[in-house]
Structures are given as structure tokens and as C-alpha cells.
N, C-alpha and C positions, 0 to 999 in steps of 0.2 A: 293206577290206583292213587298212587301218591299226588299226581296233578289234580285229580278230581277232588281229593280231600283238601288241598290248599285253595282250590277255587271256591269250594263250599264255605271254607273259613272266610276267605276275603269276602264273599258276598254277605255273609252274616255279619261280619263287623261292619260293612258298609250300611247295612239295613240298621243296626244298632245306632251307628253314628247319625244317621238321616233322622231317627226317631227323636234323639235327645238334642241335636244341635240347634232347632229352632228355640227350645226352651231356655238353652244356655245362652243364645244370642239375645234373646229378651232380657234376661237378667242382667247380662253384661250391658245391655243398652240402657236399662233403667240405672246401674250403678254410673255408668258414664255421664248420663244425664244429671245425675246428683252432683258428681264431681264438677261438671261444667257450670252448674248453678252456683255451686259454692265459690268456684274461681270467679265467677262474675262478681259476687258480693265482696270477695276479698279485693279485687281490681279496683273496685268503686271505692272502698275504704282506703286502700294505698293511695289513689289518685287524689282523693280528698285530703288525707293528711300530709302527703309529701309534696303536692303541687297547688292545691286550692288554698290551704291554710297558709301557705308560704306566700302566695301572691296577695292574700287578703292583708297580711301584715305589711306588705310593701306597697299598699295602697291600690292594688288592683283587684281582680276577682274572677267571677264567672258570669257568662252572659249566653243567652240563646242565640244573639246575634254577634258572637264573639269575633267573627272574622272581620267585623267593621269596627273593633274596638282594640286598639293597641295595647298590649299587656294583659288580655283577657283570655280565658280558655273556656272551652265549652262547659255546660254544666255536666254533672256526673253522668246523668241519664243519657245525654247526647254522646258523650265519650264512650259509654258502653255500646251504644248503636253503631258508632263508627267501628269499633273493635269487632262487634258481632258480624257486621257486613264483611270486613276484610277476612275474617276467619272462615266465613261461609264460602267465600271465592277461593281462598287458598286451599281449603280442604275439598274443593270440587263438590260442595254440597253434602258431605259425609255427615255434618251435623250443623245446626242452626240454632240461635237463641235469640229472644226477643224480650224487650221490657213493655209491659202493658199495664194498664189500670183502668177501672171503671170510671175513674175521674178525669182520664185524659180525653180531651175533646178532638184529638187528631184521629182521622179515619183509620190510619194504620197501626194506632197505638192504644186503642181502646178495647173493651171486650167485645169480640166480634161474633163468633160462631158459637155452636151448642157446646162444644167441650170447654171453652174459655168461660162461658156463662156458667156451666155446671161446676167447674173448679172454683170459680170466684164465689159461688154461692156457698161451697164448702168452707172455703176460707172465712167468709163473713160469720157464719155458724160459730168457727173456732174463736174468731175475734170477739164475739158477744159474750163467750164465756167468761172472759177476764179482760173487760175493756180498758183497764188502767194499768195492767202489769204485763210482765213478759209472758210470752206464749210459746210452748214447745209445738210449733207449727208442723203439721203432717201434710207432705206433698201429695199431690193428686196426679194420676196418670192413666192413660188407656191407649190401646192400639187402635188405629183408625187407617182407612184407605184414603190417602192424599195424593191425588193426581195419578190414581191407578197403582201406587205403591203403598205397601203396609208400612206405616210410620208409627213410631213411640211419640206421643205427646205427653210431655212431662211438664208439670207447673209446680212451682215452689212459691209460697208467700214471701213477699219482700215488705216488712214492717219498717215503720219509722224507729230505727234501732237507737239512733244517737240525737241528742238535742240539737246539733248542728244541722242534721238532715231535717228536723221539724221546723227550725227556723228559716232555712233555705225555701222549704215548700210554702211556708205561711208568707214569706215575703213575695213569692211568686204569685200567690192568691191575691195580694193586695194590688197587683199591677192592674191599671186599667184595661189592657187589652185582654188580659185573662178574665177580668170580671165581665167585660163585654161579651167574650164567648160563651161564658157561663149562662148569661142572660139569654143569649140568642138560642142555646140549646135547651132552655126551659129549666136550667139547674140554678138553684139558689147559690149566689156568690158569697164571697167572704168566708169560705169554709175555714175552720180552725182546726188544725192538725195537732195531734198530741203524740207523745212518745209511746212506743209499742203499738200503736194503731196501724191497721192494714191500710198500707199506702199504695202499694202495686204488687206485681208479681212478675216472676221470671220464667218464660216458657222456652223449654228446650224441645227441638224435634230432630229424631234421629231416624233417617230412612232404613227401617230394619229389613225391609223387602230386599233392598239393594245387598245388604250385608248377607241375607239369607241365600240371595242368588249367587253371590260371590263364593259363599261357603259350598253351596250346592256344585258348583263349577270344580271348586277345589278338590271335593269328594269325588267327582267323577274322573278328575285327573289322577288322584290318588288311587282309584280303582283301576283304572287304566294302567297305572305304573305297575300296581301289584299284579294285575294279570299278565302284563308283559314279563315281570320278573318271574312270575310263576311258569310261565310258558318257557321262558329262557332256561330256567332250572330244570324243567321237565325235558327239554331237548337236550340240555347238557347231559342228563342222566341216561337219557336214551342212547346218545351217540358217544357215551362215555369210553367205549373201545375204540373209538376212532381218534386218533390224536389230532388230526387237523381240525376236525370239528370241535374237539375240546379246546383247542387253542383259540378258535375264534369265540366260543363261549366265554373263555376267560378274558379275551380282549374286550368283549362287550360288556362284561361285569365291571372291569377296571375303567371303561370309558364313563359309565354311569357314575362310578364313585369320583371319577375326575370332575364331572360336572357339578356333582353335590359339593365337592370341595370348593370349586370355584364359585358356586353360589354363596357358601359361607364366607369365603373370602371377601366377595363383594359386599355382604351384610356388614362384615367387620369395618370395611373401608367406609361404607355409609355412617356407621355408628361413630367411627373416629372423626369423620368431618363434622358430624352433628356435635361432638364434644369439643372440636376445635371452635366451632361457631359460638357455643355457649361460653367458652372462656373468653373469646373476644368481647361478647356482650357484657360479661362479668367484669372485664378489665374497664370498658367503657363506663359502666355504673360505677365502679370504684374511683375512676378519675373524677367523674361529676361529683360524687360525694365528697371527695378530697378538696375539690374546688369550692363547694358550697360551704365547708368546714373553714376554709381559709377566709372566704368573704365574711362569714359570721364572727370569726374571731377579729378580722379587721374592723367590722363595725363595733364589736364590743369595746375594742381598744380606743377606737374614735369617741364612742359615748363615755368612757371612762375619763378621756382627756377633758372632754366638754364639761363633764360634771366637776372635774377638779377646778377648772376655771371659773365655771359658774359658782361654785361653792365660795371662792374667795371674793368675787366681784359682788354678789348678792349679800353677803355678810357685812361688807364694808359700811353702807349707810346705816344698817341696824346697829352696828357697833358704835358709830359715831352718836346716833341717837341716843342711845343708852348713856353714853358718857356726858352728854349735854343734860339729860334729865338728872343724873347723879350730881352735876354741878349746880342745878337748880335747887337741890334740897338744901345747899349751903347759904341761900340767900334768905334774908328777913322777908318773907312775902306775907300779904295780908292773910288773916285767918281764914276769910272766905275763899281764897285762892288755894288753900291747902288740899281740900277735897278733890279739886280738878287736877291738881299735880299728882295726887295718890292715884286717881283713875288712871292718868295718862302712864304711869309707871305700871301699874298693874296691866294695863292694855299691851304697854311694850312687852313685859314678861310673857303674856299670852302669845304675842306675835313672834318673840322669840322660840317658844316652844313648838308653835305651829310650823314656823319656818324649818326648824331642825327636823321635825317629823317629816314634813313634805319632802324636804331634800333627801332625807335618806330613803323615802319611799321611791322617788324617782331614780334613785341609784340601785334599786332592787333588780331591775333588769340587767344592770350591768354586773350583778353579782358581786358588788363591792362593799354591801352593807352588810355589818355584822352588829347584831344586837349587843348593847351593853347592858348586862345584867347586874342589878344592884339592889339593895334593900332601900325602900322609900315609905314614907307615910302617905296613905291614901287621902287624908283629909285635905293638904294643899291642892292636890290634883282636883279634887270635886269642887273646892271653893273657886278655883281658877274657872272651870267650866261653869260655875253658876255665875260668875262675873260676865262671862261671855254671852251666855245663852238666856239668862233670866230676863234681860230687857226685851229680846227678841219674842219670848213667849208672853210677856205682859202685853207687848204691843198687839198681840192677836187676841188679847182677852183670856189667856190660858192662866191657870194656877201652876207656879213651878216651885216645886219643893224638893230639897236635898237632904236625905237623911244620911248624914256623915258618919264616920267611924274614926276611932283613934288607932285602928289596927295598922300595920305594916306589911307590904306585900314585897315580893322579889321578882323583878322583871325589868324590862327596859321602859323607865317612866315616860319618855317622850313618845313612844309608840303606843304604850298603853293609853296616854291621853288622847293620841290620835284616833284610836279605835272608839272610845268613849265620845270624843267629839262628833265623829261621823254618826254614831248612833243616835245622840241628841239631836243633832242637826235634822236627821230623818224624822225624828219624833215631832219636831216643831213644824217641820214642812207638811206632814200628813195629819195633824191634829188640828181641827177647826174649832173644837169647844172641849170643855172638860180640864184636865190637869195633865202634867208631865212630872213624874216622879223618880228622882234618882236614889236609889238606895243601896246600902252597903251592909254585908252582914256575913257571919261565919256560917259555913255549911260543910259538913264532913271534913273538917281540917283545912278547908280552902276559905278564900275570901271572894264571896259572890257580889259582884257589882252588877246592877240591874238597871236598865231604863225602860220605864213603864208609861205608856200613854193611852189616851182614850180616843185615838184616831180611827181611820177607816178599817183598820184590820187587814189581815192578809189570808187568803184561803189556803186550804190544806195543799191544793195543787200549786199554788203560787209559792208557797214555802219552800218547794224543792228548787225554785229557779231564782229566789229573791237575792241570793249571793252572786248570780251570774253577772258578768259584766254587760253594761247597757241595758239592764232589765229595769224597768220603771213600772209603778202602779199608778193607774188613772192618767196616763199621758200617752194615749195612742197616737196623737198627731206629732210626738216627738218634739215638743215645745222646748227649745234649747235654754230658755230661760229658767226653766225647772231642773237644770242640771243635765249631766250626760248619763246618770244612772250607773256611776262608777263608786258611790259612797261605800256600799255594802260589800262591793268586790274587793275594795282596798282593805275593809275591815276583815275579810275572810283571808286575804294574802297575809296580813300582817299578824293575825291570830295563828295562822299555820307557820309563819316565820318564828314566832314566840312560843309556840306549843301551848296556846291558850285554848281550852275547850269554849265554843260559843253555841248558845242554845236560843231558839225563838219558839214563843208560844203566843198564838193570836187566834182571835175570833172576829169574823167580818162583822163590822159595824160595832164592835165593842172596843177594840184597841188591840195593842201588841205589847209584848215584853221580850226585850233582847237582853240576855245575861252572859257575863264571861266569868271564869273561875280562875282566879290568881293564886299562886303558892303564897302562903301566909308565911311571915317571919317574925321573929321576936324583934321588938323596937331596939334601935341603936342608941348607945349613949353619946348622941351627938346634939349639938344645938340646931333645932329646926329653924330654918329661916322663916320669919314672920311674912305673911302675905300682905301686911300693912307696910305703908312707906316708912322708911327708916332714915332718921336724920343722924348723920356721922358726925362725931365731935373731932374737930381738926386738932386737937392738942396732942395727940399720940405721934402723928407724923411731923410736928412742927420742927423746922430747922433742918430736916434731911433733905440731901441733894438727890434728885431722882433724874435719871438720863432716859428720855424717851426718844426711841429711834424707829421712825415709820416713815415710808415714802408718800403717804397720803397727807397733804397739807392740813384738811379738815380734821383729820384725826389728831395731828400734832397740837392744833389750836385748841381741840376739845380737851384734850389731856393736860395741857398747860392750865386752862381754866379751872378744871377740877382739882389738880394737884395743889395749885396755889391757894385754892379755898382750904386745904387741908393743912397749910402753913408750910408746903414744901418749896424749897428752891429747885426749879425746873430748867432743865437744859434739853431742847428738841433738836434733832438732827436727822438728816436722810441716810447717812452712812457713818461708819466707823471712823473715817477720816475727819469728817466734819465734826463729829462728837468730840474726838481728841483734840483737835484745834480749838475748839470753843472752851473746853475744859482747862487747857492750858492757859488761853487768854484771860479767862475769869479766875485763875488760880484756885480752881475747886476740885475736890476729890469726891467721886461719886459713892453714894450709899447703896443704892440699888439701881439695876438696869432693867428698863421695860422695853422689850424689843419686838417688833412685828417679825414673823417668820420670813415672809415674802417681801424682799426689798429689791430696789432696782439695782443698776449697776453691777449685775452678777455677783451679789452679795446676800447672804441670809442672815437672819436674826442670830442664829447659832455662831456664825463667823464673827458678827459684831461683838458678841459677848466675849468670845475668845481673845480678840484683838485687845479689848478694853482691859481685860483681866491681865494679859501680857503687858500692856502699856503701864498699868499701875502696879504690876507685879504682886497682886493679891487676889484672892478668890472673892471677887465682888458679888453679892446676892444678886440674882437675876431671875426675870420673869419673861417667859417666851410666850406671845400671844399669837393665835394661828385660827384661822378658820377651817383647817384641814384635820380630820380625825382619823386618817388612814394609818393602818399599824406601821407602815414603814417610817411614817414621821416619829412615832413614839420611840422605836428602836433606835432612830438616828439621834435622839435626844436623851436616852436613858443614862448614857455616861457623862453628860455634860453638867451635872450637879445644878439643875436649875428647874423652876417650877413652870408647868405648861397651863395656860388658861385658854379657853376656847371662845372665839367669837360667835354671836354677839355677846358682849361682856357687860355685866350689871355693874355698876359703881361700888355697890357694897361688897361684891365678890372681889374687886380690885383691892378695896381698903383693906379687907381681912387678909388677903394674900400678903400686902405690904406690911401690916402689922406682924404677921407671923414670920416673915423674913427678917424684920428688924428686931424681934424679941429675943 
């Protein structure tokens, strides 16, 4: 009786399991297919960000024919197909995934059979509901007979989620071989992809029939084990009075338990081996990341050293030019020559500011540029920009107007001027008729500076990409004479660095307005330097002995010409030893020391000042001139009781500094 009940119970459990197992297998297969599709998308994103983007920065990239190009890797779609092929082999066909698209002309990658056409049509209907924005894509699936096996066919939409994806596919569409294939297939070439648009799909196939067969076989084994166990229990109960049979029954039971324990131990060993393998892979990944980090740090250090040298070498000629221009103001030039000299000085100031801004921008990638926030009047900035761009606009027949303001702003004046310069340059470049207006007004407690033109305008779609690197309007042939498309990208980087909001309003065919909002501040009680040429009176410095220490002969000569015009007695030297010798021979005592920071013979300007002060046993007033603005230099000179001036140096700035030290 007991055995009959147990047999009936086992059969009932088996029947119930058989009824629900197929439904459970189908649901698990759908969930597994969804996970596989997600992992495919994540793998592509990781491959693009960690491998492709890094190679592009290093001058390489991706290619369909990557095996023939050193330093190139397959495009993300190729990479995923390689991965899918290897996984299909290693899993012995347990699952498979494939990337396909209606637009792919390859026979094994397009939309081929009824299921793919049906699913693709469903995705196109979803895409049409919101063609310009993100979509909550709904996957499609159904179970079909594939080669005699019940198979889950699952498809998920694969839209153009990122701008980089759109740009990559649009570049592919422009290739001659792709256009030729489009024409041969009767498809219109030059397709223009957009973000969020349906680009392709990921199909995952899972042979559910094989899984069901395995599950059925396991159920049969389970049923057999249950029947054997029940029979063993029945036999053991029936022959319980016989010790020998009871011992055999117990032995059989313990043997089955031992087999079960051995199976569990084997499973534990397999899991431990898998964990050990994952740990090794993780260690390899960590070593690769550590190596990449070291390489990046070395590159950053090399770039920092290069910029330090470039900063000094490029500032030297500008510094010499400014000194000679300052010296020219001391000569009695003809009246008709003064406007030309004034314009030359203004242009030199513009070059100074542009040079400083561009140098700091080039150091952004080295992460050594720190904005210098200060209060400044906006009017001189707008006047310098007018001097620079008004002739360019007038040469194109454009009206150029600057609506100035006496307001003061608080930011980095050089970087703000660079932002406005790039915006005005773009306005002049893309405006063929009409006018360009630069306005400045107060808005919500801020200072709004706007650049308005009557140019070609920017569409709403293009406004989203206008600040991207290498993006240009009206230049599909990428004519390099029209620039590289970095102007507005630089503007965006600078505005982010300074925390300045920037806005754009534009209508196609009517023009554009770019505006920035600066923090407004109260005017400072300081003398504002005039943008007009200043002729300096030499009487204030007459008779003063000035020591000039610089390793550049051109700068020493220029400083001598300028200072002698101001009535000074000038001694120039390349080192502290040479300066001391000349002062002793001439029986002179210096009033002011003017030293370049970077000198030859393993000596700095700070050391020259210290040695001369020690030689004459008094605290001689000193000016240190340098092209380096690094914080380390400022800290090194804070305790030296001296004034720091930065190259390129204007003559009137040097004059005011000397007067201040001698007053």
C-alpha cells in the first residue's frame, strides 16, 4: 500500500512538472535573450569607449579592412560578429546572436526571412512615432521551427544612441564603395543618419527544443531515480525483519548518498576553477589599466614640459617687439607717422592677448591651466575686438557696430576675450551681407555680451551639434582653408572652464545670436589703461641706474634703447658675475634690478637679485620678468621682496612699475 501511494505521488509530480516545464523554459529563454542583447550593446559601447576612442586620439581608428592597416581595429559591428561567432562555437550552439539591418547590403546581414521582416516593420512603426527623440523600444519575439528544432527568435532594436555612432555610419555612407553598392542594389545613396533613428537590430536565437529535450531527459532520469528509491524503500520495509537484507538496503542508500556528495564536490571544484579563471582575467585587466595610466601620466608630463619650453621661446620675440615699440614712442616722429605707430601698438596688444589665450588653451589638455579671475572693465575688451574685426567686416561690405558699456565684469579677461573673438570670427565668416552687432547690457544682475549677425543661420537640429569638435556649416567638402571647425568647440570648453553660460538663437536665412553671461561687479578705483598710444615722459626716471640681466642679446639691446630714452643709466649683463664686474668698473650703485627669470649658466633671475643685494649689502628694488605663470614660480618668489611682470611686456607697464618702485 505504501509503495503504491509513493509511486502514484511520483507520477503526479512528474506529470505536473512536464506540464509547466515548457512554459518556464520559454520564459527563461526570453529573459536570457534579453540579457544577451543587453550585453551585446554594452560590449559595443565598452569597445568604442575603451579601444576605438583611444586609438582615434593616437591617430589610428577603425576599418572594415583592419587586418591590412597597422594600428586599426575592426568597426564595432565587425567586432560583435566575431564575438558572436566565437560564443556560438564555445556554447555548442546553445545560443546565437547576429546584427542585422534593412540598410545592410551583405546577404547574411540584411533583413532576410519573414520573422525579421515582421519584427523590422514593428520597429519602423515605433520609430515613426518619435523620429527625432529617444524611444522606449519594445522587443519582438516568437517561437519557430528552425531546422526541425523549436527555436526562440528574439529581436531588439539597435538605434543610433550616440553622436559618435551617427558620425561613424555617416562617414561609411560617404565612401565610394558603399555608394556604389547602394546604387547597384537600387537604393538611394548618401543616406543621412540621425541620433535615436532606427539603425539596425540584434537578433538572438535560442534552441528551446534542445533545452526541452534535455529537461525531459532529466525528468525521465528523475522519475527513474524516484521509482528506484521508492522500490528500495519498499524492499527495505518488506524485508525489515531480515538483518542481511536490511544491511544491503542501507548500503545501497549510503552509496547513492556518496554519489550525490561526489557530484556536489565536483560542482564545487568546477565553480572554484571558474572563480580562479575570473580572478586571473581581472588581474590581467588591472595590469593593463595600470600600464595605460602610467603611459597617460608620462604623456601628460611630456606635454607639460613642452608647453613650459614653448611658453618661454614663443614669448621672447613678442617681448622684444613690445620693448622696441615702446622705444619708438620716445622719438620725435612726423605727425603723419603717429597713427601708424598707434595702430602697430594696438595690434601688438591684441597679439599679446590672443597669444596668452591660445597658449593657455593649448595647456588645457595638460591640466595645468588655471583661470585667473579678476575684475575688469568690458569696454577695453570690446574696443580691442573692434580694432581687430571691423576692417575684416568692412572688407566684405558688412556694417560693424559695437554697443559698448562702462560696466565691469569678474572673470578671466584673456579667456573671455578669446571666447568673444571666436564668436565674432564665426559671424564674419558666415555673413555675406547685412551687419554684425556686438552688444553689452545688464540682464538679471549679469552682464550679457551678445554677437548678432545676419548670416546663413543655424537650424534647430544643427544647433545641437554646433559646439561639437570639427563640426562646420556649409563645408561638406571639408575645405581646410575655411578652418577645422574648432572655434565653437573651443568656446564651449572655455565657457565650461570659466563657468560662463552660453546660449544660441538662430533662424535659417536670417542670422544668429550667440551670447554669454558674465558676473557683474562694481568698478574698481584704479586707473584704466587707455587703448590709445601713451607717450611717456622720461623726466621721472632721469639719472637712475638700472641693471638689466637677460641671456637674450636682442632683449638687452632693446631694453637699453628704451631705458636710455627715459634718461636712465643702463648696465646690461648676462649673469650676476658680469653685472657685479661692470658696476665695480663703472663705480655705479644700482637703483633697480630688472632680471629675466630663466638665465643661462645654471642661474635664475631670483639668484641674480639675491647676489647683487648681498654684494651691495642693501635691499635693492627689483623686477622679475618671466613668461611662466605656473603657481610654483609664484610660490618660489613670494618671499623675495620683488615685483613680478609677465611676458610679453608693454613699455608703459614697465615704466609704471619702475616709477612705483622708485617712489
